[in-house]
C-alpha positions in Angstrom: 32.2 44.2 -3.5 29.4 41.6 -3.3 27.4 43.5 -6.0 30.5 43.7 -8.2 31.3 40.0 -7.8 27.7 39.0 -8.7 28.0 40.8 -12.0 29.5 37.9 -13.8 27.0 35.6 -15.5 26.9 32.3 -13.5 26.4 30.2 -16.6 29.5 31.5 -18.3 32.0 28.6 -18.6 35.7 29.0 -17.9 36.7 28.2 -21.4 37.6 30.0 -24.6 35.9 27.6 -26.9 32.1 27.4 -27.1 30.7 24.0 -26.1 33.9 22.9 -24.3 33.8 21.5 -20.9 33.6 23.8 -17.9 36.7 24.3 -15.8 36.8 24.1 -12.0 39.4 24.6 -9.3 38.6 22.3 -6.3 40.5 23.6 -3.3 41.5 20.8 -1.0 42.3 21.9 2.6 44.5 19.0 3.5 45.5 15.7 1.7 47.9 13.0 2.8 48.1 9.3 2.6 47.4 9.0 6.3 44.6 11.5 6.2 42.4 11.2 9.3 39.8 13.9 8.2 37.0 13.6 5.7 39.2 15.3 3.1 40.2 11.7 2.3 36.9 11.4 0.4 37.8 14.1 -2.1 40.0 12.0 -4.5 37.0 9.7 -5.3 34.8 12.7 -6.0 37.5 14.3 -8.2 37.8 11.1 -10.2 34.1 11.1 -10.9 34.0 14.9 -11.5 36.9 14.6 -14.0 34.5 12.7 -16.3 32.4 15.9 -16.7 34.7 18.8 -15.9 38.3 19.9 -16.5 39.4 19.8 -12.9 42.4 21.6 -11.3 43.1 20.8 -7.6 44.8 23.2 -5.3 46.0 21.4 -2.2 46.7 23.8 0.7 48.5 21.4 3.1 49.7 17.8 3.5 51.6 15.5 1.2 49.4 14.8 -1.8 50.3 12.2 -4.4 52.0 13.4 -7.7 48.7 12.7 -9.6 45.1 12.4 -8.8 42.6 10.5 -11.1 40.3 12.9 -12.9 42.5 16.0 -12.2 44.1 17.8 -15.1 46.2 20.2 -13.1 47.4 19.5 -9.6 49.0 22.4 -7.6 50.3 22.4 -4.1 49.9 25.8 -2.4 53.4 27.0 -1.3 54.2 28.7 2.1 54.2 27.5 5.7 53.4 30.4 8.0 50.4 32.7 7.6 52.1 35.4 5.5 53.9 32.9 3.4 50.7 30.9 2.8 48.8 34.1 1.9 51.4 35.0 -0.7 51.6 31.4 -1.9 47.8 31.3 -2.3 47.8 34.5 -4.3 50.6 33.0 -6.5 48.5 29.9 -7.0 45.4 31.9 -8.0 47.6 33.8 -10.5 48.9 30.6 -12.0 45.5 29.0 -12.2 44.1 32.1 -13.9 46.8 32.0 -16.5 45.9 28.4 -17.1 42.3 29.4 -17.8 40.7 28.5 -14.5 38.4 31.1 -12.9 35.7 29.1 -11.0 36.6 27.8 -7.5 34.9 25.4 -5.1 36.0 25.5 -1.5 35.1 23.8 1.8 36.1 25.7 4.9 39.3 27.1 3.3 39.1 30.5 5.0 42.5 31.9 3.9 42.0 30.8 0.3 38.6 32.4 0.1 39.9 35.6 1.6 42.6 35.7 -1.1 40.0 35.0 -3.8 37.8 37.9 -2.6 40.8 40.3 -2.4 42.0 39.3 -5.9 38.6 39.3 -7.6 39.1 42.7 -9.2 42.2 41.3 -11.0 41.0 37.9 -12.1 37.1 38.1 -12.1 36.8 34.6 -10.8 33.6 32.9 -9.5 33.6 31.5 -5.9 31.4 28.6 -4.7 31.8 28.2 -1.0 30.5 25.1 0.9 29.2 25.5 4.5 27.1 23.2 6.6 26.4 23.1 10.3 25.5 25.5 13.0 28.5 27.5 14.3 26.7 28.9 17.4 26.4 25.5 19.1 29.1 25.2 21.7 29.7 24.0 25.2 28.1 26.2 28.0 31.5 26.4 29.5 33.2 27.7 26.4 33.7 31.5 26.6 32.9 33.7 23.6 36.4 35.1 23.3 37.6 38.0 21.1 39.3 35.4 18.8 36.0 33.5 18.4 34.1 36.7 17.7 36.7 37.6 15.0 36.4 34.2 13.5 32.6 34.4 13.3 32.8 37.8 11.7 35.2 36.6 9.0 32.9 33.6 8.3 29.9 35.9 8.1 31.7 38.3 5.7 33.0 35.7 3.4 29.7 33.9 3.2 28.1 37.2 2.0 30.8 38.1 -0.5 31.0 34.8 -2.5 28.9 34.2 -5.5 27.1 31.1 -4.2 26.9 29.5 -0.7 26.7 25.8 -1.2 25.2 23.4 1.4 23.4 20.2 2.0 21.3 18.3 2.6 17.9 19.8 1.9 17.2 20.7 5.6 20.3 22.8 5.7 19.6 25.1 2.8 17.1 27.4 4.6 19.1 27.1 7.8 22.3 28.2 6.2 20.6 31.0 4.4 19.4 32.3 7.8 22.6 31.7 9.7 24.8 33.6 7.2 22.2 36.1 6.0 22.5 35.0 2.3 19.5 35.5 -0.1 17.9 32.3 -1.2 18.8 32.9 -4.8 22.4 32.6 -3.9 22.0 29.3 -2.1 22.8 26.0 -3.9 22.2 22.4 -2.8 25.0 19.8 -3.0 25.3 16.4 -1.3 28.3 14.9 0.4 29.5 11.6 -1.1 30.9 8.3 0.1 32.9 5.7 -1.9 30.9 2.5 -1.3 33.7 0.4 -2.8 36.1 1.6 -0.1 33.5 1.5 2.7 31.8 -1.8 2.4 30.6 -4.7 4.5 33.0 -7.6 5.4 32.0 -11.2 4.9 31.5 -13.2 8.1 35.0 -14.7 8.1 36.7 -11.4 7.4 34.5 -9.7 10.0 35.4 -12.3 12.7 39.1 -11.9 11.8 38.9 -8.1 12.1 37.2 -8.3 15.5 39.8 -10.7 16.8 42.6 -8.4 15.6 40.9 -5.5 17.3 40.6 -7.5 20.6 36.8 -7.7 20.5 35.2 -10.8 21.9 32.5 -12.7 20.0 29.9 -12.0 22.7 30.6 -8.2 22.8 28.2 -5.7 21.4 30.4 -3.1 19.9 29.2 0.5 19.8 31.4 2.6 17.7 31.8 6.4 17.9 33.8 8.1 15.1 34.1 11.9 15.2 35.9 14.8 16.6 36.0 14.6 20.4 34.2 17.8 21.2 31.0 19.0 22.9 29.3 19.6 19.6 29.6 16.0 18.7 28.0 14.7 21.9 31.1 13.5 23.6 29.7 14.4 27.1 26.9 11.8 26.5 29.2 8.9 25.6 30.1 7.6 29.1 26.5 8.0 30.5 25.2 6.3 27.3 27.6 3.3 27.8 26.5 3.0 31.4 22.8 3.1 30.5 23.1 0.4 27.9 25.5 -1.9 29.6 23.3 -2.1 32.8 20.1 -2.7 30.9 18.4 -6.1 31.8 17.5 -6.9 28.2 21.1 -6.5 27.2 22.4 -8.7 30.0 19.7 -11.3 29.3 21.1 -11.6 25.7 24.5 -12.6 27.2 26.2 -9.6 25.7 28.9 -7.4 27.1 28.8 -3.8 25.7 32.0 -2.1 24.6 32.2 1.5 23.5 35.0 2.1 21.0 35.9 5.7 20.3 37.9 6.7 17.2 39.0 10.4 17.0 40.8 13.2 18.7 39.9 16.6 20.0 39.7 19.0 23.0 37.5 16.6 25.1 39.9 13.7 24.9 41.3 14.2 28.4 37.7 14.0 29.7 37.1 10.7 27.9 40.4 9.3 29.2 39.3 10.0 32.8 35.9 8.4 32.2 37.5 5.3 30.5 39.9 4.8 33.4 37.0 4.6 35.9 37.2 1.2 37.5 33.4 1.0 37.4 33.6 0.7 33.6 36.1 -2.2 33.9 37.7 -1.6 30.5 34.4 -1.3 28.6 35.5 2.0 27.0 38.2 1.7 24.4 39.9 4.9 23.1 41.7 4.5 19.8 42.8 8.1 19.2 43.0 9.5 15.7 42.5 6.8 13.1 43.5 7.4 9.4 40.5 7.4 7.2 42.0 4.5 5.1 41.7 2.3 8.2 38.1 3.3 9.1 36.3 0.9 6.8 37.4 -2.1 8.8 36.3 -0.5 12.0 32.8 0.4 10.7 32.3 -3.1 9.2 33.4 -4.9 12.3 31.2 -2.9 14.7 27.6 -3.8 15.6 26.3 -0.2 15.6 27.6 3.3 15.1 26.4 6.0 17.5 26.4 9.7 16.7 24.9 11.6 19.7 25.7 15.0 18.2 24.3 18.3 19.3 25.4 19.9 16.0 25.8 18.5 12.5 25.4 19.6 8.9 25.8 16.8 6.4 27.6 14.1 8.5 30.0 11.9 6.6 30.2 9.6 9.7 26.6 8.5 8.8 27.5 8.0 5.2 30.6 6.0 6.0 28.6 3.7 8.5 25.8 3.3 6.0 28.1 2.3 3.1 29.8 -0.2 5.5 26.4 -1.8 6.1 26.4 -1.0 9.8 23.3 0.3 11.6 23.4 3.7 13.1 21.8 5.4 16.1 21.9 9.2 15.6 20.3 12.4 16.8 18.2 14.6 14.5 20.9 17.3 14.5 21.3 19.2 11.2 20.6 17.2 8.1 21.0 13.8 9.8 17.4 12.7 9.1 17.8 13.6 5.4 20.8 11.3 5.3 19.4 8.2 6.9 15.9 8.7 5.6 12.7 10.0 7.2 11.4 6.5 8.0 14.6 5.3 9.7 13.6 4.3 13.3 16.7 4.8 15.3 16.8 8.7 15.5 16.7 10.5 18.8 16.0 14.2 19.6 19.2 16.2 20.2 20.5 15.8 23.7 18.0 13.0 24.6 20.1 10.5 26.4 17.2 8.2 27.3 16.1 8.0 23.6 19.6 7.2 22.5 20.1 4.5 25.1 16.7 3.0 24.2 17.6 2.8 20.5 21.0 1.1 21.4 19.2 -1.4 23.7 16.7 -2.2 21.0 19.4 -2.9 18.5 21.4 -5.0 21.0 18.4 -7.2 21.4 17.9 -7.7 17.7 19.5 -10.8 16.2 22.7 -10.3 14.3 21.2 -11.3 11.0 18.4 -8.7 11.3 21.0 -6.0 12.1 22.9 -7.0 9.0 19.7 -6.7 6.9 19.1 -3.2 8.3 22.7 -2.3 7.6 22.3 -3.5 4.0 19.2 -1.3 3.5 21.3 1.7 4.7 24.1 0.7 2.3 21.8 0.6 -0.7 20.5 4.1 0.2 24.1 5.3 0.4 24.9 3.8 -3.0 21.8 5.2 -4.6 21.7 8.7 -3.1 25.3 9.6 -2.2 27.7 8.1 -4.7 30.6 10.2 -6.0 29.1 9.9 -9.5 25.8 11.5 -8.4 27.5 14.2 -6.4 29.8 15.0 -9.3 26.7 15.4 -11.5 25.2 17.8 -9.0 28.4 19.8 -8.8 28.7 19.9 -12.6 25.1 21.3 -12.7 26.1 24.1 -10.5 28.7 25.3 -13.0 
């Protein structure tokens, strides 16, 4: 089937008129007003992409708005349960084909990509599938169950059957080709984007007001973690990291109290709740639970530093969001993280290196607030220059 699917010329536009704009279906896994996942970034990209491409959006789940800027055709995939959703996806593909759309871009939409592969003989569409990150990184305690093996097999099969496997940043291109066994000529590079108008620094008065509303004291050094609460994202390192930084003499000498603020949900939440309740931490660990993406800009801009101690990453939007907000970051070198912050960024630790992560946080705590702001603004300028929706829309347009 892969050989048959690759038979279509990749440069052939989805249009009946020579010279007309290409057509693209962007599959959105989930979209709602209170979206807590990174799918909340997609509308800004679609608005920019619509300046170059005739865009149809197929929303699989959620409660999307009636219209999206830049989107010519908005369709919600019908069906609730697995069989119903599969039939609803097939019906959506049929309707999109009749409307003249035969090129699809997907991120992690396993059911949708399976339906596209199965219906390829009928509609002859082209499939661009985004993948980034290393799937084999998991907790030593996590068993490799039959369900996990089946999921890995489906992911491997779909990666090899689509026309192009799309990934980013640059470090991830050869890694993804090796992980999924995809020839280099079928790999494509695409960045993630961040809306630097929505994620932006606060002026001092607004920042002070936000910290007061959040219950953060003026003398607190706020370390913010925003991610899924799982082993892969370094959750097991958070409590030891807090202890190592809070007890450091150079931090105490600055008159600072360290508070770790955790935004997110996931399988390791009970572990963090137990660690936060430890009397030895005296309330210095604040768990916010799942936070809608629309509310994250204020959190980022009010914090002093964002920490990302991940064991596994691909193209982390957490870094993009923090950078656009003008907040310094301390990260590991997992996945493409160094590509995101830049090779000369000083606060990067090897994966799993607790001492290095704690050292970077201690160094930033000792830096005057004005100097941290200057560092954050340099990161913001990089985010605006390299990862804007307009630039990523141009890259995606070039893939068509």
